[in-house]
VORO-455308 format. One record per atom (N, C-alpha, C): atom name; chain; x, y, z. Coordinates in nm, 4 decimals. Example, Ala and Ser with C-alpha at 12.3 -4.5 7.8 and 13.67 -1.06 7.14 Angstrom:
BEGIN
> atom|mol|xx|yy|zz
> N|A|1.3190|-0.5690|0.7800
> CA|A|1.2300|-0.4500|0.7800
> C|A|1.3200|-0.3300|0.7800
> N|A|1.2850|-0.2250|0.7080
> CA|A|1.3670|-0.1060|0.7140
> C|A|1.2900|0.0030|0.7870
END
This chain:
BEGIN
> atom|mol|xx|yy|zz
> N|A|13.1303|-1.8599|13.6559
> CA|A|13.1742|-1.7882|13.5379
> C|A|13.3156|-1.8341|13.5037
> N|A|13.3402|-1.8723|13.3808
> CA|A|13.4727|-1.9202|13.3419
> C|A|13.5675|-1.8038|13.3174
> N|A|13.6969|-1.8325|13.3212
> CA|A|13.7986|-1.7290|13.2987
> C|A|13.7856|-1.6690|13.1602
> N|A|13.7429|-1.7497|13.0624
> CA|A|13.7274|-1.6990|12.9264
> C|A|13.6176|-1.5949|12.9186
> N|A|13.5056|-1.6167|12.9876
> CA|A|13.3947|-1.5225|12.9794
> C|A|13.4256|-1.3915|13.0518
> N|A|13.5168|-1.3936|13.1480
> CA|A|13.5531|-1.2730|13.2218
> C|A|13.6318|-1.1771|13.1329
> N|A|13.7149|-1.2297|13.0433
> CA|A|13.8027|-1.1448|12.9634
> C|A|13.7363|-1.0875|12.8383
> N|A|13.6138|-1.1258|12.8089
> CA|A|13.5443|-1.0752|12.6912
> C|A|13.4918|-0.9344|12.7192
> N|A|13.5248|-0.8406|12.6302
> CA|A|13.4799|-0.7020|12.6459
> C|A|13.3587|-0.6812|12.5551
> N|A|13.2455|-0.6401|12.6125
> CA|A|13.1247|-0.6199|12.5321
> C|A|13.1449|-0.5149|12.4209
> N|A|13.0666|-0.5296|12.3158
> CA|A|13.0718|-0.4353|12.2053
> C|A|13.0460|-0.2932|12.2566
> N|A|13.1084|-0.1961|12.1978
> CA|A|13.1010|-0.0531|12.2307
> C|A|13.1763|-0.0173|12.3586
> N|A|13.2479|-0.1133|12.4165
> CA|A|13.3326|-0.0854|12.5317
> C|A|13.4757|-0.1190|12.4941
> N|A|13.5711|-0.0526|12.5576
> CA|A|13.7120|-0.0774|12.5282
> C|A|13.7879|-0.1046|12.6568
> N|A|13.8988|-0.1743|12.6437
> CA|A|13.9894|-0.1963|12.7551
> C|A|14.0616|-0.0640|12.7798
> N|A|14.0614|-0.0122|12.8994
> CA|A|14.1196|0.1190|12.9299
> C|A|14.2695|0.1143|12.9562
> N|A|14.3309|0.0020|12.9363
> CA|A|14.4734|-0.0148|12.9631
> C|A|14.5591|0.0893|12.8912
> N|A|14.5226|0.1252|12.7686
> CA|A|14.5998|0.2243|12.6919
> C|A|14.5899|0.3650|12.7495
> N|A|14.4940|0.3878|12.8382
> CA|A|14.4727|0.5207|12.8943
> C|A|14.5224|0.5348|13.0384
> N|A|14.5863|0.4313|13.0906
> CA|A|14.6394|0.4361|13.2280
> C|A|14.7653|0.5221|13.2314
> N|A|14.7718|0.6138|13.3264
> CA|A|14.8915|0.6964|13.3487
> C|A|14.9824|0.6178|13.4435
> N|A|15.0714|0.5353|13.3857
> CA|A|15.1520|0.4414|13.4638
> C|A|15.2418|0.5099|13.5655
> N|A|15.2794|0.6357|13.5414
> CA|A|15.3673|0.7052|13.6359
> C|A|15.2963|0.7380|13.7674
> N|A|15.1632|0.7369|13.7674
> CA|A|15.0887|0.7717|13.8884
> C|A|15.0190|0.6549|13.9553
> N|A|15.0315|0.5352|13.8995
> CA|A|14.9651|0.4183|13.9575
> C|A|15.0283|0.3845|14.0923
> N|A|14.9435|0.3604|14.1922
> CA|A|14.9911|0.3264|14.3263
> C|A|14.9085|0.2121|14.3840
> N|A|14.9713|0.1342|14.4691
> CA|A|14.9010|0.0285|14.5412
> C|A|14.9640|0.0152|14.6784
> N|A|14.8847|0.0421|14.7825
> CA|A|14.9333|0.0284|14.9197
> C|A|14.9152|-0.1154|14.9668
> N|A|15.0095|-0.1648|15.0422
> CA|A|15.0123|-0.3006|15.0992
> C|A|15.0489|-0.4082|14.9976
> N|A|15.0985|-0.3714|14.8789
> CA|A|15.1308|-0.4744|14.7810
> C|A|15.2616|-0.5449|14.8157
> N|A|15.2660|-0.6723|14.7870
> CA|A|15.3869|-0.7510|14.8051
> C|A|15.4852|-0.7127|14.6944
> N|A|15.6131|-0.7040|14.7263
> CA|A|15.7116|-0.6655|14.6246
> C|A|15.7248|-0.7706|14.5149
> N|A|15.6970|-0.8958|14.5455
> CA|A|15.7058|-1.0003|14.4436
> C|A|15.5741|-1.0256|14.3715
> N|A|15.4643|-0.9704|14.4229
> CA|A|15.3317|-0.9845|14.3606
> C|A|15.2676|-0.8463|14.3541
> N|A|15.3219|-0.7611|14.2667
> CA|A|15.2824|-0.6205|14.2632
> C|A|15.1727|-0.5907|14.1604
> N|A|15.1250|-0.4683|14.1611
> CA|A|15.0125|-0.4248|14.0782
> C|A|15.0309|-0.4486|13.9285
> N|A|15.1489|-0.4277|13.8709
> CA|A|15.1606|-0.4555|13.7266
> C|A|15.1203|-0.5991|13.6901
> N|A|15.1370|-0.6941|13.7801
> CA|A|15.0933|-0.8312|13.7534
> C|A|14.9445|-0.8377|13.7243
> N|A|14.8675|-0.7514|13.7867
> CA|A|14.7224|-0.7533|13.7717
> C|A|14.6736|-0.6655|13.6569
> N|A|14.7524|-0.5671|13.6161
> CA|A|14.7042|-0.4714|13.5170
> C|A|14.7624|-0.4852|13.3770
> N|A|14.8904|-0.5091|13.3662
> CA|A|14.9549|-0.5032|13.2348
> C|A|14.9124|-0.6166|13.1429
> N|A|14.8899|-0.5801|13.0167
> CA|A|14.8485|-0.6763|12.9141
> C|A|14.9487|-0.7908|12.9090
> N|A|14.9010|-0.9117|12.9001
> CA|A|14.9883|-1.0280|12.8980
> C|A|15.0149|-1.0802|13.0374
> N|A|15.0466|-0.9914|13.1306
> CA|A|15.0684|-1.0324|13.2694
> C|A|14.9372|-1.0756|13.3323
> N|A|14.8330|-0.9932|13.3137
> CA|A|14.7059|-1.0188|13.3819
> C|A|14.6372|-1.1456|13.3335
> N|A|14.6763|-1.1975|13.2178
> CA|A|14.6180|-1.3209|13.1665
> C|A|14.6952|-1.4443|13.2120
> N|A|14.8058|-1.4255|13.2809
> CA|A|14.8898|-1.5351|13.3293
> C|A|14.8493|-1.5697|13.4723
> N|A|14.7937|-1.6886|13.4914
> CA|A|14.7467|-1.7287|13.6242
> C|A|14.8596|-1.7397|13.7265
> N|A|14.9847|-1.7481|13.6806
> CA|A|15.0984|-1.7577|13.7714
> C|A|15.1378|-1.6235|13.8305
> N|A|15.0891|-1.5137|13.7712
> CA|A|15.1184|-1.3798|13.8219
> C|A|14.9937|-1.3251|13.8892
> N|A|15.0109|-1.2649|14.0039
> CA|A|14.8957|-1.2095|14.0744
> C|A|14.9379|-1.0915|14.1609
> N|A|14.8391|-1.0198|14.2086
> CA|A|14.8592|-0.9092|14.3021
> C|A|14.8283|-0.9633|14.4403
> N|A|14.9157|-0.9347|14.5349
> CA|A|14.8994|-0.9896|14.6691
> C|A|14.9402|-0.8857|14.7731
> N|A|14.8698|-0.8835|14.8839
> CA|A|14.9035|-0.7938|14.9943
> C|A|15.0204|-0.8501|15.0743
> N|A|15.1033|-0.7608|15.1251
> CA|A|15.2139|-0.8050|15.2097
> C|A|15.1773|-0.8011|15.3580
> N|A|15.0573|-0.7521|15.3911
> CA|A|15.0209|-0.7337|15.5316
> C|A|14.8919|-0.8057|15.5715
> N|A|14.7859|-0.7838|15.4977
> CA|A|14.6561|-0.8414|15.5317
> C|A|14.5766|-0.8602|15.4032
> N|A|14.4471|-0.8770|15.4122
> CA|A|14.3661|-0.9010|15.2926
> C|A|14.3249|-0.7733|15.2201
> N|A|14.3755|-0.6584|15.2609
> CA|A|14.3337|-0.5321|15.2013
> C|A|14.4416|-0.4725|15.1111
> N|A|14.3958|-0.4156|14.9998
> CA|A|14.4815|-0.3427|14.9068
> C|A|14.4115|-0.2114|14.8735
> N|A|14.4843|-0.1034|14.8664
> CA|A|14.4293|0.0250|14.8257
> C|A|14.4958|0.0604|14.6933
> N|A|14.4172|0.0652|14.5874
> CA|A|14.4706|0.0838|14.4522
> C|A|14.4237|0.2171|14.3958
> N|A|14.5198|0.2928|14.3402
> CA|A|14.4900|0.4202|14.2753
> C|A|14.5380|0.4099|14.1304
> N|A|14.4462|0.4295|14.0344
> CA|A|14.4805|0.4204|13.8923
> C|A|14.4352|0.5491|13.8231
> N|A|14.5297|0.6409|13.7955
> CA|A|14.4944|0.7617|13.7214
> C|A|14.4942|0.7330|13.5703
> N|A|14.4196|0.8119|13.4973
> CA|A|14.4113|0.7962|13.3526
> C|A|14.4650|0.9208|13.2829
> N|A|14.5039|0.9066|13.1578
> CA|A|14.5624|1.0170|13.0814
> C|A|14.4567|1.1105|13.0242
> N|A|14.3317|1.0722|13.0333
> CA|A|14.2219|1.1563|12.9872
> C|A|14.0964|1.1201|13.0654
> N|A|13.9925|1.1985|13.0494
> CA|A|13.8657|1.1701|13.1156
> C|A|13.8084|1.0433|13.0534
> N|A|13.7664|0.9510|13.1383
> CA|A|13.7093|0.8256|13.0901
> C|A|13.5728|0.8043|13.1536
> N|A|13.4959|0.7166|13.0923
> CA|A|13.3688|0.6762|13.1509
> C|A|13.3845|0.5294|13.1877
> N|A|13.3906|0.5018|13.3175
> CA|A|13.4143|0.3668|13.3661
> C|A|13.2824|0.2931|13.3795
> N|A|13.2700|0.1835|13.3086
> CA|A|13.1474|0.1031|13.3117
> C|A|13.1557|-0.0062|13.4168
> N|A|13.2684|-0.0752|13.4221
> CA|A|13.2812|-0.1847|13.5171
> C|A|13.4282|-0.2170|13.5413
> N|A|13.4512|-0.2894|13.6483
> CA|A|13.5842|-0.3358|13.6838
> C|A|13.5726|-0.4867|13.7058
> N|A|13.6618|-0.5628|13.6445
> CA|A|13.6615|-0.7079|13.6616
> C|A|13.7768|-0.7443|13.7534
> N|A|13.7441|-0.8170|13.8596
> CA|A|13.8462|-0.8644|13.9539
> C|A|13.8385|-1.0162|13.9545
> N|A|13.9496|-1.0785|13.9238
> CA|A|13.9545|-1.2243|13.9182
> C|A|14.0424|-1.2738|14.0329
> N|A|13.9930|-1.3677|14.1090
> CA|A|14.0686|-1.4238|14.2197
> C|A|14.0637|-1.5743|14.2173
> N|A|14.1369|-1.6359|14.3073
> CA|A|14.1358|-1.7827|14.3116
> C|A|14.0001|-1.8341|14.3618
> N|A|13.9650|-1.9531|14.3169
> CA|A|13.8428|-2.0141|14.3663
> C|A|13.8645|-2.0554|14.5108
> N|A|13.7590|-2.0489|14.5901
> CA|A|13.7676|-2.0884|14.7310
> C|A|13.7943|-2.2368|14.7416
> N|A|13.8779|-2.2714|14.8365
> CA|A|13.9057|-2.4119|14.8635
> C|A|13.8221|-2.4559|14.9822
> N|A|13.7366|-2.5547|14.9633
> CA|A|13.6533|-2.6127|15.0683
> C|A|13.6180|-2.5239|15.1851
> N|A|13.5064|-2.5461|15.2445
> CA|A|13.4617|-2.4686|15.3609
> C|A|13.4743|-2.5485|15.4861
END
């Protein structure tokens, strides 16, 4: 799947970015130089040079509250392609 096809939002669905309660967003184990806003904020998340990274291991615990009740259809997570096996 190409990066372009990942960012396309199907008809009748919306990007929930406008409904995120930024004051309550949390991410455990995030690196201070590669923090959650890199992955979520408009403009940042489309920049391949910015990413979210753990400071400890391969695990991240992310909490994203919203300003109103939402119906979540899907979550898109984009990561680097694997380098050789």
